C-alpha positions in Angstrom: -35.9 -61.9 27.5 -36.0 -58.3 28.9 -32.4 -58.8 30.1 -31.2 -59.8 26.6 -33.0 -56.8 25.0 -31.4 -54.4 27.6 -28.0 -55.9 27.0 -28.4 -55.6 23.2 -29.5 -51.9 23.6 -26.4 -51.1 25.6 -24.1 -52.8 23.0 -25.8 -50.8 20.2 -25.2 -47.5 22.1 -21.5 -48.4 22.7 -21.0 -49.3 19.1 -22.6 -46.0 17.9 -20.4 -44.0 20.3 -17.3 -45.8 19.1 -18.2 -45.1 15.5 -18.8 -41.4 16.2 -15.4 -41.1 18.0 -13.6 -42.7 15.1 -15.3 -40.4 12.7 -14.3 -37.3 14.7 -10.6 -38.5 14.9 -10.2 -39.2 11.3 -11.6 -36.0 9.8 -10.9 -32.4 10.1 -13.2 -29.4 9.5 -12.9 -29.8 5.7 -13.6 -33.5 5.6 -9.8 -34.1 5.5 -8.9 -37.8 6.1 -5.1 -37.2 5.9 -3.7 -37.0 9.5 -0.6 -35.1 8.1 -2.8 -32.1 7.0 -3.9 -29.9 9.9 -7.4 -28.4 10.0 -7.0 -25.5 7.6 -9.2 -24.1 4.9 -8.6 -24.8 1.3 -6.1 -22.3 -0.1 -2.4 -21.4 -0.5 -0.2 -21.3 2.6 3.4 -20.4 3.4 5.3 -22.9 5.5 8.9 -23.3 6.3 11.5 -23.8 9.0 12.9 -20.4 8.3 9.6 -18.8 9.5 7.3 -19.1 12.5 5.1 -21.2 10.2 6.8 -24.5 10.7 3.4 -26.3 10.1 0.4 -25.5 8.1 -1.4 -22.7 10.0 -4.2 -20.4 9.4 -1.8 -17.5 10.0 0.2 -18.6 7.0 -2.7 -18.4 4.5 -2.1 -16.1 1.5 -4.9 -13.6 1.0 -6.4 -12.1 -2.2 -5.0 -8.6 -2.9 -5.5 -5.7 -5.3 -4.1 -5.5 -8.8 -2.4 -2.1 -8.7 -3.4 -1.4 -12.3 -7.1 -1.2 -11.4 -6.9 -1.0 -7.6 -9.4 -3.8 -7.5 -9.1 -7.3 -6.0 -7.8 -9.9 -8.4 -8.9 -13.4 -7.2 -5.8 -15.0 -8.6 -3.4 -12.6 -6.9 -2.4 -13.7 -3.4 0.0 -12.2 -0.9 1.4 -12.6 2.6 3.9 -10.6 4.7 6.2 -12.9 6.7 9.4 -12.7 8.7 12.1 -15.0 7.3 15.5 -16.2 8.6 18.4 -16.3 6.2 19.9 -19.6 5.2 19.0 -22.9 3.7 16.0 -23.8 5.9 13.8 -21.6 3.7 10.1 -22.1 3.0 7.6 -23.5 0.5 4.1 -22.5 -0.7 1.6 -25.3 0.0 -1.7 -25.6 -1.8 -4.4 -27.3 0.3 -7.5 -28.9 -1.4 -9.5 -31.0 1.0 -7.2 -33.9 2.1 -4.7 -33.2 -0.7 -1.7 -30.9 -0.8 0.8 -29.7 -3.4 4.1 -28.2 -2.4 5.7 -25.5 -4.5 9.1 -24.0 -4.7 11.2 -21.9 -7.1 10.9 -22.6 -10.8 13.8 -22.7 -13.2 13.5 -18.9 -14.0 13.1 -17.7 -10.5 15.9 -15.2 -10.0 17.0 -11.9 -8.4 15.7 -8.8 -10.2 18.8 -6.5 -10.4 18.8 -2.8 -10.6 19.0 -2.7 -14.5 15.9 -5.0 -14.8 13.6 -3.0 -12.5 10.9 -0.6 -13.4 11.4 2.9 -11.9 8.4 2.4 -9.5 9.6 -1.0 -8.2 11.6 -1.3 -4.9 15.1 0.1 -4.9 16.5 -3.2 -3.5 17.2 -6.6 -5.0 14.1 -8.8 -5.0 13.2 -12.1 -6.7 10.7 -12.9 -9.4 9.9 -15.8 -11.6 7.8 -19.0 -11.9 6.9 -21.4 -9.1 6.8 -25.2 -9.7 5.7 -28.3 -7.9 8.9 -29.2 -6.0 10.2 -29.6 -2.5 13.0 -27.2 -3.3 12.8 -24.2 -1.0 12.7 -20.5 -1.4 15.6 -18.9 0.6 16.7 -15.4 1.5 20.2 -14.0 2.1 19.2 -11.8 5.1 17.0 -11.9 8.1 14.0 -9.6 7.6 10.4 -9.1 6.7 9.4 -10.2 3.2 6.4 -9.7 0.9 5.6 -13.0 -0.8 3.2 -12.8 -3.8 1.8 -15.3 -6.2 -0.5 -15.2 -9.2 -2.3 -18.5 -9.6 -3.1 -17.9 -13.3 0.4 -16.7 -14.3 2.1 -19.3 -12.0 4.5 -16.5 -11.0 5.9 -15.6 -7.6 7.6 -12.6 -6.1 9.7 -12.4 -2.9 10.7 -8.9 -1.9 12.4 -7.5 1.3 10.3 -5.0 3.2 11.6 -2.0 5.0 8.8 0.5 5.7 9.0 4.2 5.3 6.8 7.3 4.8 6.7 9.5 1.8 4.6 12.5 0.8 4.2 16.3 0.9 3.9 16.1 4.7 7.3 14.3 5.1 10.9 15.7 5.1 11.6 14.3 1.6 8.4 15.3 0.0 7.1 13.0 -2.7 10.6 12.5 -4.0 12.2 10.5 -1.1 11.0 8.2 1.6 11.8 8.7 5.3 12.9 5.2 6.4 11.6 3.5 9.5 13.6 0.7 11.3 12.8 -2.4 13.2 14.4 -5.3 15.1 14.0 -8.7 13.5 11.5 -11.1 15.0 9.6 -14.0 13.5 6.2 -13.1 15.0 6.1 -9.3 15.3 8.1 -6.4 14.0 7.5 -2.6 14.6 9.1 -0.2 12.2 9.6 3.1 13.9 11.2 6.5 13.7 11.0 9.3 16.4 10.8 13.1 16.1 9.9 13.1 12.4 9.0 16.6 11.3 5.6 16.5 9.5 4.0 19.5 7.9 0.4 19.9 6.7 0.1 17.6 3.7 -0.6 14.1 2.5 1.6 11.0 2.7 1.6 7.2 2.4 3.5 4.3 3.7 5.6 2.4 1.2 8.3 -0.3 1.5 11.9 -0.3 0.2 11.3 2.9 -1.8 8.9 1.4 -4.3 5.3 1.8 -5.3 4.5 -1.6 -7.0 6.0 -4.8 -8.3 5.2 -6.0 -11.8 4.3 -9.6 -12.4 3.2 -9.1 -16.0 3.2 -5.7 -17.7 1.2 -6.7 -20.8 -1.6 -8.9 -19.5 -4.8 -7.7 -21.1 -7.4 -6.9 -18.4 -9.9 -5.5 -20.9 -11.4 -2.0 -21.0 -8.0 -0.6 -22.1 -6.2 -1.8 -18.9 -3.1 -3.9 -19.1 -0.8 -5.4 -16.5 -0.8 -7.4 -13.2 1.1 -5.5 -10.5 1.0 -5.8 -6.7 1.0 -2.7 -4.5 4.0 -2.1 -2.2 2.4 0.9 -0.5 -0.5 1.5 1.9 -2.9 4.4 2.2 -6.5 5.5 3.0 -6.2 6.0 6.9 -4.0 5.1 9.8 -6.8 2.9 11.3 -7.8 1.4 8.0 -4.7 0.8 5.9 -5.4 -0.4 2.3 -2.9 -1.6 -0.3 -2.7 1.3 -2.9 -5.2 3.3 -0.9 -5.8 7.0 -1.0 -3.2 9.4 0.3 -3.5 10.0 4.1 -3.8 13.7 5.2 -1.8 15.1 8.0 -3.7 18.1 9.4 -1.5 19.1 12.3 2.2 20.0 11.9 4.7 18.9 14.4 7.3 16.3 15.3 6.0 12.7 15.4 6.9 9.2 16.3 5.7 7.1 13.4 5.2 3.3 13.7 4.2 0.6 11.3 3.6 -2.8 13.0 3.5 -6.1 11.3 2.3 -9.1 13.3 1.9 -12.6 11.9 -1.7 -13.4 10.9 -2.9 -9.9 11.6 -3.5 -6.7 9.6 -0.9 -3.9 9.7 -1.3 -1.2 12.4 0.2 2.3 12.0 0.4 5.1 14.5 1.5 8.8 14.7 2.2 10.2 18.1 3.0 13.9 18.3 6.2 14.5 20.3 6.9 18.2 19.7 6.1 21.4 17.8 7.7 22.9 14.7 8.8 26.5 14.2 6.8 28.5 11.7 8.1 28.0 8.2 9.5 30.9 6.2 7.9 30.8 2.7 9.4 34.1 1.5 11.4 32.4 -1.3 9.0 29.5 -2.0 8.0 29.6 -5.6 4.6 27.9 -6.2 2.8 27.1 -9.4 0.4 24.6 -11.0 1.2 21.1 -12.3 -1.1 18.3 -13.6 -3.3 17.0 -16.4 -6.1 19.3 -15.3 -4.2 22.4 -16.4 -4.3 23.8 -19.9 -1.4 25.9 -21.0 -1.1 27.4 -24.5 -4.0 25.2 -25.5 -2.2 22.0 -24.4 -2.8 19.8 -21.4 0.1 20.4 -19.1 0.8 17.0 -17.6 2.7 16.1 -14.4 6.3 16.9 -15.4 6.4 20.8 -15.6 5.2 23.4 -13.1 3.9 26.6 -14.6 3.1 30.1 -13.2 5.8 29.8 -10.6 5.6 32.8 -8.2 7.0 34.0 -4.9 4.5 35.2 -2.3 3.7 38.6 -1.0 4.8 38.7 2.7 3.1 40.2 5.7 4.8 38.9 8.9 3.9 35.2 8.9 1.2 35.5 6.3 2.2 34.6 2.7 0.0 35.3 -0.3 0.3 34.0 -3.9 -2.0 35.3 -6.7 -2.6 33.8 -10.1 -4.9 35.0 -12.8 -6.5 33.4 -15.8 -5.6 29.8 -15.1 -7.4 27.4 -17.4 -8.5 24.0 -16.0 -10.2 20.9 -17.3 -11.4 17.5 -16.0 -11.2 15.8 -19.4 -9.5 12.4 -19.3 -9.4 12.5 -15.5 -7.8 15.9 -15.5 -6.6 17.1 -12.0 -3.8 19.2 -10.6 -1.8 20.3 -7.6 0.1 23.4 -6.5 3.8 22.5 -6.4 7.1 24.1 -5.5 9.6 24.1 -8.3 10.0 21.4 -10.9 10.2 18.3 -8.7 8.3 16.6 -5.9 10.8 17.3 -3.1 9.4 20.6 -1.9 6.0 22.0 -0.9 3.1 20.2 -2.6 -0.5 21.3 -1.8 -3.7 19.4 -2.7 -7.4 19.8 -2.1 -7.5 18.1 1.4 -4.9 20.6 2.8 -6.8 23.8 2.0 -9.9 25.6 3.0 -11.7 26.5 -0.2 -13.3 29.9 -0.7 -14.5 32.2 -3.5 -17.4 32.1 -6.0 -16.0 29.1 -7.8 -15.1 27.0 -4.7 -17.8 24.5 -5.4 -16.5 23.8 -8.9 -13.7 21.7 -7.5 -13.5 18.4 -5.6 -10.8 15.8 -5.0 -9.7 12.2 -5.7 -7.6 9.4 -4.0 -4.4 11.3 -4.8 -5.7 14.4 -3.0 -5.6 16.4 -6.3 -7.8 19.3 -7.2 -10.4 18.0 -9.6 -12.4 20.6 -11.6 -16.0 19.7 -12.4 -15.5 20.9 -16.0 -13.5 23.3 -18.1 -13.1 26.9 -17.0 -10.8 29.8 -16.4 -10.2 31.0 -12.9 -8.2 33.4 -10.6 -6.6 31.7 -7.7 -5.3 33.2 -4.4 -3.4 31.0 -1.9 -2.9 32.3 1.6 -0.7 30.5 4.1 -0.7 31.6 7.7 2.6 30.0 8.8 2.1 30.2 12.6 -0.9 28.0 12.5 0.0 26.4 9.1 -3.4 27.0 7.7 -4.0 27.2 4.0 -6.9 29.0 2.3 -7.4 28.8 -1.5 -9.8 31.4 -2.9 -11.0 30.6 -6.4 -13.1 33.1 -8.5 -14.3 32.9 -12.0 -11.8 35.0 -14.1 -13.1 38.4 -15.2 -15.1 38.2 -18.5 -15.3 34.4 -18.3 
């Protein structure tokens, strides 16, 4: 009798082990019983023979990103940067829900956005926009390269845009008017965009791709609170070691020649670096006319705006020290009013914001800044301004005093 009980016990243990093994083999981490679906979380994935993502892979998962209109995450707006080979192999977007998948490709209206159809802030290259549909038809691209793929789950729209990174801003050779392009060799897993010996002055800058700031998926979508539109950022800011889509301007505090890199690696966050490679000669500001521009300046009882610079003046010169004086400048913070000091009537020359200067004077504490590096008054007032640039060290001092009798 004891032998029979012992034999039965062993048989029961073997049966339980066999059941457990079968259960482990048939299910993935999401309880997925479909052996054709790898163990990935629910979500949207990019997959295709023209990419390194030939199977469903966590590196191919599209992530929530910011709506450029509010610079806040929009749950329905997803993006991924991915290297894609030209040709017919292409790629699809796959939605995974438990053991079920749906495969999406281009809808009937998915097409290239030509130059005439682009907003001025969109990339200055051909990109594609339209609907996506449940189909095995593939998205394809005409050239090898890095691409930004974006979908909005609510709108059922998709964007595919070629990515060539550059830097733009007051610190860069082209100012805020023109990007300095970086270049990279094509690779499916990792690409480093780079340019050496780029002259950078004191000033702010951002990274942006293909000479654009954003791509519009829907210009009229009502977000509430007076905000309209669904747009994806095509620029990065905030900090070199903490890049954020649409983030604040990055400040360069040491002038010089730099090697600039922007590295994309599949499944990882972007990494950017600046490495100083040389010094710059002191800049001659003798003929540099500077003035005020922005919605924080009141001229002739009217808010100035961002198109016209006023009070343009050349400096007083003492060797390598340059001094500009302005009196009776009226400022306001109404309706997010702010301003910058700008050369001439465009954004291609010297542009100075709050992070670039050392504030001084009895009204210095009446100003702060924002994500664009502007001067932001704490209210309405009239002030005298003195800007001193010491060109050898490239140091800026802005003295602000309450105007006489004010």
